[in-house]
C-alpha positions as CSV (number, residue, x, y, z in Angstrom):
1,M,-50.3,80.3,120.4
2,L,-51.6,80.7,123.9
3,A,-53.2,84.0,123.1
4,H,-54.9,82.5,120.1
5,I,-56.2,79.5,122.1
6,A,-57.5,81.9,124.8
7,A,-59.3,83.9,122.2
8,H,-60.6,80.8,120.4
9,P,-61.3,78.0,122.9
10,G,-61.7,74.7,121.1
11,V,-59.5,75.7,118.2
12,E,-57.9,72.9,116.1
13,A,-54.1,72.7,115.5
14,R,-54.7,73.5,111.8
15,G,-56.5,76.8,112.8
16,I,-53.7,77.7,115.2
17,A,-51.1,77.1,112.5
18,R,-52.9,79.3,110.1
19,A,-53.4,82.1,112.7
20,V,-49.8,82.2,113.8
21,G,-48.2,81.5,110.4
22,A,-46.4,78.3,111.4
23,P,-46.2,74.8,109.9
24,E,-48.7,72.4,111.5
25,R,-45.9,70.1,112.6
26,V,-44.3,72.9,114.6
27,V,-47.6,73.8,116.1
28,A,-48.3,70.2,117.0
29,R,-44.9,69.9,118.7
30,N,-45.5,73.1,120.7
31,L,-49.1,71.9,121.6
32,S,-47.6,68.7,122.9
33,R,-45.2,70.6,125.1
34,L,-47.8,73.0,126.3
35,T,-50.1,70.0,127.1
36,E,-47.3,68.2,129.0
37,D,-46.7,71.5,131.0
38,G,-50.4,71.7,131.9
39,L,-51.0,75.0,130.2
40,V,-53.5,73.6,127.6
41,F,-55.5,70.5,127.3
42,M,-56.7,68.5,124.4
43,V,-60.4,67.9,123.9
44,E,-60.9,64.4,122.7
45,D,-64.5,63.8,121.6
46,D,-63.8,60.6,119.6
47,V,-62.8,62.6,116.6
48,H,-60.0,62.0,114.2
49,P,-56.7,63.0,115.8
50,A,-56.2,65.8,113.3
51,L,-59.5,67.4,114.4
52,R,-58.8,67.4,118.2
53,S,-59.2,70.8,119.6
54,Y,-57.4,72.7,122.4
55,R,-58.4,74.9,125.3
56,L,-56.4,76.7,128.0
57,A,-56.1,74.8,131.3
58,T,-57.9,76.4,134.2
């Protein structure tokens, strides 16, 4: 997941799920953990929660 996010900054959870071949709920759980750990951050531009995108933390 981290490699895909690094290669595709601003990717949505749905796109990550497709790329890694995992269910969206599994990706969402892992994104939550990665966000809590400070490795990625969620871009919240007043969009629907399903359309929020992710980037690597700097």
